[in-house]
C-alpha positions in Angstrom: -22.4 -32.5 42.8 -24.0 -29.8 42.3 -27.1 -29.2 39.5 -26.3 -30.6 35.9 -27.7 -27.5 32.9 -29.2 -29.0 29.9 -25.0 -29.6 28.2 -24.1 -31.1 31.1 -22.1 -28.4 32.7 -22.1 -28.0 36.5 -24.1 -24.4 37.7 -22.1 -25.1 40.8 -18.5 -25.2 39.8 -15.4 -23.3 42.0 -15.3 -20.9 41.4 -11.6 -18.9 41.2 -9.4 -16.2 40.2 -9.4 -16.6 35.7 -6.8 -18.7 34.4 -6.7 -19.6 29.9 -7.2 -22.5 30.6 -10.5 -23.1 31.8 -13.9 -23.7 30.9 -15.7 -20.8 32.8 -14.7 -16.2 32.2 -16.2 -13.2 34.3 -17.7 -9.5 33.8 -16.5 -7.5 35.7 -19.5 -5.0 36.2 -22.4 -4.4 36.8 -22.7 -2.9 32.5 -21.2 -6.3 30.4 -23.1 -8.6 33.3 -26.0 -7.0 31.8 -25.0 -7.6 28.2 -23.9 -10.9 28.4 -26.9 -12.0 30.2 -29.3 -9.6 27.8 -27.2 -11.5 24.7 -25.7 -14.7 25.5 -28.4 -16.0 28.9 -27.4 -19.5 28.3 -23.7 -19.1 28.9 -24.2 -18.0 32.3 -23.5 -19.3 35.1 -24.2 -17.9 38.1 -24.4 -13.7 39.1 -22.3 -12.6 42.1 -23.6 -9.0 43.3 -22.3 -6.8 46.3 -24.5 -6.6 49.3 -23.2 -2.9 48.7 -24.5 -2.9 44.7 -27.6 -0.3 44.8 -29.1 -1.6 41.9 -30.1 -5.1 43.0 -33.6 -5.2 42.7 -33.1 -5.2 38.6 -29.8 -8.0 38.9 -32.1 -10.5 40.2 -35.5 -9.5 38.2 -33.2 -10.5 35.2 -31.6 -13.2 36.3 -34.9 -14.5 37.4 -36.5 -14.2 34.0 -33.7 -16.1 32.0 -33.3 -19.0 35.7 -30.1 -17.4 37.2 -28.5 -18.5 39.9 -28.0 -14.8 41.6 -25.5 -14.6 45.0 -24.9 -12.3 47.2 -22.0 -12.5 48.0 -18.6 -9.7 48.9 -14.8 -12.1 49.4 -16.0 -13.5 46.4 -16.3 -10.6 44.2 -13.4 -9.1 46.4 -10.8 -11.9 45.1 -11.8 -12.2 41.5 -11.7 -8.0 40.7 -9.1 -6.0 41.7 -10.8 -3.4 41.5 -12.4 -1.4 44.4 -15.8 -0.4 42.7 -17.0 -3.6 41.0 -19.8 -5.0 42.3 -21.0 -7.4 39.8 -19.5 -10.2 38.0 -21.0 -12.4 35.4 -19.9 -15.9 35.6 -20.0 -17.8 33.0 -18.4 -20.9 30.1 -16.1 -20.6 27.4 -18.7 -21.0 24.4 -18.2 -21.3 21.1 -20.0 -20.0 17.1 -19.0 -19.3 14.2 -19.2 -16.1 11.8 -21.2 -15.1 9.1 -21.2 -16.5 5.9 -23.3 -14.1 4.2 -21.5 -11.0 6.0 -18.7 -8.6 6.0 -16.2 -9.9 8.7 -12.8 -8.1 9.9 -9.6 -10.7 10.1 -7.7 -9.7 13.4 -3.7 -11.5 12.6 -1.9 -11.7 16.6 -2.9 -9.1 18.1 -1.5 -9.2 21.2 -3.0 -6.6 23.7 -6.3 -8.0 25.7 -7.3 -4.4 25.8 -7.1 -3.5 22.2 -8.6 -6.6 21.3 -11.7 -5.4 24.1 -11.9 -2.4 22.5 -11.9 -3.4 18.6 -14.6 -6.1 19.6 -16.5 -2.8 20.9 -15.7 -0.4 17.6 -17.6 -2.7 14.9 -20.1 -3.9 16.6 -21.2 0.3 17.0 -20.4 0.7 13.3 -22.1 -3.1 12.5 -19.4 -5.4 12.1 -21.1 -8.7 14.0 -18.3 -10.8 12.6 -14.8 -11.2 14.2 -11.6 -13.4 13.0 -9.1 -14.2 14.9 -5.9 -15.2 13.8 -3.8 -17.1 16.4 -1.2 -17.2 18.4 -3.1 -14.3 19.7 -4.4 -12.4 22.6 -7.4 -14.1 24.9 -10.7 -13.6 22.8 -12.3 -14.5 27.0 -9.6 -13.1 29.3 -12.3 -10.4 31.8 -9.7 -8.0 30.2 -11.2 -7.9 27.1 -14.2 -8.8 27.5 -13.9 -5.0 30.5 -13.2 -3.1 27.0 -15.4 -4.7 25.4 -18.3 -3.4 27.1 -19.9 -6.6 26.4 -19.5 -6.3 22.7 -17.9 -9.8 22.6 -21.4 -11.3 23.3 -23.7 -9.1 21.0 -21.9 -10.5 18.2 -19.5 -14.0 16.2 -15.5 -15.2 16.8 -14.3 -17.4 15.3 -10.6 -18.7 15.7 -8.0 -20.3 13.4 -4.6 -22.0 13.3 -3.5 -19.9 10.7 -4.7 -17.1 8.2 -4.9 -19.7 4.8 -7.3 -22.2 6.6 -9.4 -18.5 7.1 -9.4 -18.5 3.4 -10.7 -22.4 2.8 -13.7 -21.4 4.2 -14.6 -17.9 3.6 -13.2 -17.9 -0.4 -16.1 -15.9 -1.5 -15.3 -12.6 0.6 -13.5 -10.4 -0.9 -9.6 -9.3 1.1 -8.4 -6.2 1.7 -5.5 -6.9 4.0 -4.4 -3.3 5.9 -0.7 -1.9 5.2 2.2 0.2 5.2 3.2 -0.3 2.0 3.2 2.7 0.5 4.1 1.2 -3.5 1.9 -1.8 -4.1 -1.5 -0.3 -2.1 -4.5 1.7 -2.2 -5.4 4.7 -0.3 -8.3 4.0 1.5 -10.9 6.2 -0.1 -9.9 5.1 -3.5 -10.6 1.1 -2.9 -13.6 -0.2 -3.9 -16.0 -1.6 -0.6 -17.8 -5.0 -1.9 -20.8 -5.8 0.1 -18.8 -8.8 0.9 -15.4 -7.9 3.0 -13.0 -8.9 5.2 -10.6 -6.4 7.0 -7.4 -7.7 8.1 -5.3 -6.6 10.1 -1.9 -6.9 11.5 -0.8 -7.1 15.7 0.1 -3.6 17.1 3.9 -4.4 16.9 5.0 -5.5 13.2 2.4 -5.6 11.5 1.0 -7.8 8.0 4.1 -9.8 6.1 4.7 -8.5 2.9 3.2 -12.0 1.7 -0.3 -10.3 2.1 1.0 -8.0 -0.2 -0.3 -11.1 -2.6 -4.1 -11.7 -0.8 -6.6 -9.6 -2.1 -6.6 -6.0 -2.2 -4.1 -4.5 0.3 -4.6 -0.5 1.5 -2.9 1.6 3.5 -5.3 4.4 5.4 -3.5 8.0 4.4 -0.8 9.8 7.4 2.2 12.2 7.8 5.4 10.9 8.3 5.7 11.8 12.2 4.5 8.9 13.0 5.3 5.0 12.2 2.3 3.6 12.2 -1.4 3.7 13.7 -2.6 2.2 15.9 -4.3 -0.8 15.5 -7.5 0.3 17.5 -7.6 2.9 15.4 -6.5 1.2 12.1 -10.0 -0.9 12.6 -12.2 1.8 13.1 -10.9 3.7 10.0 -11.2 0.6 8.2 -14.6 -0.8 9.8 -16.1 3.0 9.0 -15.1 3.2 5.4 -16.4 -0.1 4.4 -19.6 1.1 6.4 -20.8 4.0 5.6 
């Protein structure tokens, strides 16, 4: 059967390549694995280390301090990672969390790209925003590609998934909402809009942005850009928005 942790989750699970419906995922690489252990030690099932990894003593000591099993397994690492230079993998169970009611939020409506989602997680943590809502359907926040792009920032923040934007608004009605649009008629420039302490910055997906129904929600905000591009990349737009609202 294998040893059970205090939540009844089997640590000696049969580890296979990632699938979205699995109850566990991976950190691919030493740095995100360290961040996993430091940020969410209770979620870690096991750490896999390649025999050629040069800091085995360091990762072993960290695992021992947190009572985490560690295993040298070159074959399994090769099976789980498509990169030759992956020497450490953290296996962790998926977990739920809730956004803080008294802190600013970023809200992504139907984000489609896992790499972009991971980069956004890393960016908002870099600017001191630790709460992100995702309106479904959207990219898988636990996919190893997302985790890797976040460089471990996933384990430093709260996230919450919502079936609709209305569901988000009902739960966090005290936040002042700012929707980032490219409609130039009914929007304020980002430098001219108010910057309250309790805000939600709302962004659409990479392909379609936010539709015009969001013009009726909160304050619509536009990031100035030239006419030579259709729109800014989503990760860039989120970075600019969070920077302007937190500086």
